[in-house]
C-alpha positions as CSV (number, residue, x, y, z in Angstrom):
1,X,-13.7,5.1,-6.2
2,X,-11.5,8.9,-6.2
3,X,-8.5,8.0,-4.5
4,X,-7.6,5.0,-6.7
5,X,-7.3,6.9,-10.1
6,X,-5.6,9.6,-8.0
7,X,-2.8,7.0,-7.0
8,X,-2.8,5.4,-10.1
9,X,-2.8,9.4,-12.2
10,X,-0.1,10.5,-10.0
11,X,2.0,7.7,-11.2
12,X,1.7,5.3,-8.4
13,X,1.5,1.1,-8.9
14,X,0.3,-1.7,-6.9
15,X,3.2,-3.6,-6.8
16,X,5.1,-1.1,-4.5
17,X,1.6,-0.6,-2.8
18,X,1.6,-3.9,-1.9
19,X,5.7,-4.2,-0.9
20,X,5.4,-1.4,1.4
21,X,2.9,-2.7,3.1
22,X,4.9,-5.6,4.0
23,X,7.8,-3.8,4.8
24,X,5.6,-1.8,7.4
25,X,5.4,-5.3,9.1
26,X,9.0,-5.3,9.5
27,X,9.4,-2.1,10.4
28,X,6.2,-3.1,13.2
29,X,7.6,-6.5,13.7
30,X,11.0,-4.3,14.4
31,X,9.6,-1.6,16.6
32,X,7.9,-4.3,19.5
33,X,11.0,-6.4,19.5
34,X,13.6,-2.9,19.8
35,X,10.5,-2.4,22.6
36,X,11.8,-4.7,24.3
37,X,14.9,-4.3,25.1
38,X,14.9,-0.4,26.2
39,X,13.7,0.5,30.1
40,X,10.9,0.1,31.8
41,X,9.7,4.1,31.4
42,X,10.2,3.8,27.0
43,X,8.3,0.9,26.8
44,X,5.3,2.5,27.2
45,X,5.9,4.1,23.7
46,X,8.1,2.1,21.7
47,X,5.5,-1.0,22.1
48,X,2.5,2.6,21.1
49,X,5.7,3.7,18.5
50,X,4.8,-1.0,17.2
51,X,0.9,-0.5,17.2
52,X,0.3,2.6,15.2
53,X,3.2,1.0,12.5
54,X,1.0,-2.1,12.9
55,X,-1.5,-0.3,11.8
56,X,0.0,0.9,9.0
57,X,0.0,-2.8,6.6
58,X,-3.7,-2.6,5.3
59,X,-4.5,-0.2,4.3
60,X,-1.6,0.3,2.9
61,X,-3.0,-3.6,0.8
62,X,-6.0,-2.6,0.4
63,X,-4.6,0.4,-1.5
64,X,-2.9,-1.4,-3.5
65,X,-5.6,-4.1,-4.6
66,X,-7.1,-0.8,-5.5
67,X,-5.1,0.7,-8.2
68,X,-4.5,-2.5,-9.3
69,X,-7.6,-2.9,-10.2
70,X,-7.9,0.7,-11.8
71,X,-4.8,-0.3,-13.9
72,X,-6.5,-3.1,-15.3
73,X,-9.7,-0.7,-16.3
74,X,-7.7,1.0,-17.7
75,X,-6.3,-1.9,-20.0
76,X,-9.5,-3.1,-20.9
77,X,-10.5,0.1,-21.7
78,X,-7.3,0.9,-24.3
79,X,-8.4,-2.7,-25.7
80,X,-11.9,-2.0,-26.4
81,X,-10.8,1.2,-27.4
82,X,-7.8,-0.4,-29.9
83,X,-10.8,-2.8,-31.2
84,X,-13.6,-0.1,-32.0
85,X,-10.7,2.3,-33.6
86,X,-10.5,1.6,-37.4
87,X,-7.4,-0.4,-39.1
88,X,-5.6,1.8,-41.7
């Protein structure tokens, strides 16, 4: 799992990824509603834009889950290392 490790090392955390996923759902709905208000010539392009943005939430949610797993494994490793190290 290279990408979650790189994202975690870059400072990306799971909660903002999940929030971004939910935000994409809202953006998709707003674009779709807006597509219904434009004239017929622009409607096809506006609907395609809404569908394209509608593909993003699952990607961000899954990346958030992968980063969350990386966060948990990092915490587990740190706890194991703390148990192994001799106390002074």
